[in-house]
C-alpha positions, 0 to 999 in steps of 0.5 A: 776235380773228380775222384772215386769214393766209397760210402756205405758199400757203394761207389760214387764220384765226388768232387775234390779241391786240388789243394796247394802244392807243398815243397818236394811234391809234384802235381800230376795230371792222371792218365790211368789209375789201377784198381787193387782188387784185394785192398779196395774190395775189402775197403768197400765192403767195410765202408761206413757212414763216412766217405772214403777215397779209393785207389793208391796206384797211378800214372800221369804227366807232371804239370807243376813242380813244388819247391826243391824238386830238381830231378823231375820235369814238367811234361814228364810221365811218372808212375806213383804209389801210396794213399792218401797222395795217390788215388783214383782222381783227375789230379794228384799231388804226390811227394817225389819219394813216391814217384818214378819216371816211366821209361819211353818204351813202357806202356802207361797202362802197365806203369799204372800198376806201380803200387802193386809192382812195389808191393810184389817186389817188397814181398820177395824182399821180405822172403829174402830169397837168393839166386836158385832158391824156391818159392810157391806163390799162393793166390794168382790174382794180379798181385800173385801173377806179378810176384811170380813173374818177378821171382822167375825173372830173378832166377828163383824157382817158382811154383804158383797155386790158385783154385781157379784153373784159368789163373794158373793157365795165365801164369803158365802163359807167362813162362812159369810152367809150375802153376797148378789149380790142384794141390795134390799135383802141386805137392807132387811136383814140389819135391822135384822143384826143390830137390826134395827139401821143400820150398824155401818160402811160400808167399800167401796172396790170398785173403780170408781165414788163414789157419788151414792155408798157413798150416798147409804151407808149414808142411810144404816149406823146408826146415827153417823156411819162411811163410810171407803173408801179403794178402788180408789173411787171418794168422791162426796156425799150428804152433807145433808145425811152426816149432817143428821146422823153426819156421818164420811167419812174416807179414809183408807191409805194403811197398817197402820201407817208408810206407806210413812214415810221415817224414819219408812221405809227406815231408819227402825226406828220403832214407840214405841208400847206405842205410836203407837200400830199397825204399818204397820209392826205389821199389817203384823204380825197380818195377819200371826197370823190369817193365822196360827190360821186358822181364815182366809183362802185364799184357793179357792181365789188364782185363778192362778199362773204364772212364772214371765216370763208370768206376762203379761198373769197374768194381761190380766186375770184380764182385760178379766175375771170378776171371777179372784180373787187372782193371784201370780207370782212364781220365780225359784230357 
């Protein structure tokens, strides 16, 4: 089967063996897979002499069930998330803990972004925001757009910021009016948004050197507020600013509890809901619910579609165009 890989900074199509179907897993014929530009473009830049497979979010149709799988059916469409089980490949073998059924009225192209949806939901859970509280989402790429939409759907007071004006405009088109490309304007409006207290949290979806951005965020949060780092951002910041507000600086790791746990993922052992309410798998399911109930939408955020054979062009688009948002790869029958 065909799969997308990176080697020495270049994109190539490689052939892989499908492999066996372990107990608790399902075999999926991929329909669409979504590129995560932040994670994948960073991986490509760092690609070494050893070939590495790309991708972690997809949607497709179940073709075969592993032993002990009873709640899913052959022919059912599912979204799935999490490398190394999910990648840009024609066939996927995925533990059921990393899947969620796609409701009939959800477009598979939107379902393909299940990984980013779970990451967005987990970032908001890490911020631990409650009804009526406030957040500023910094960095309005596809992930920041999702975080802002989901926060707004949860009746959280949301502002968005990006240095690119068209990204702020995209968020305004989705009902989040407090979206800015000018920091002074953001700061002017933040007092009204937060009743003068400062933001309860700031969620950072940007990448690169973080000191200036984190210090700026520390000035904008309320006393004992939170900064949640989602992007690939360095973590230098002023101890004085943090101490002055007794602020929390937190890292949001991937899509939620279960990520990188071999027992949860490879061995497909779920956490009891009484002990872990929201796992990465349950976050995927929640993303599906939000799409099905039309509380969020990726319509207008999916910029491009490429067949897997033209994957290199898809990544070039991110390298060459700042207006590129969501991109998906497609797979033949």
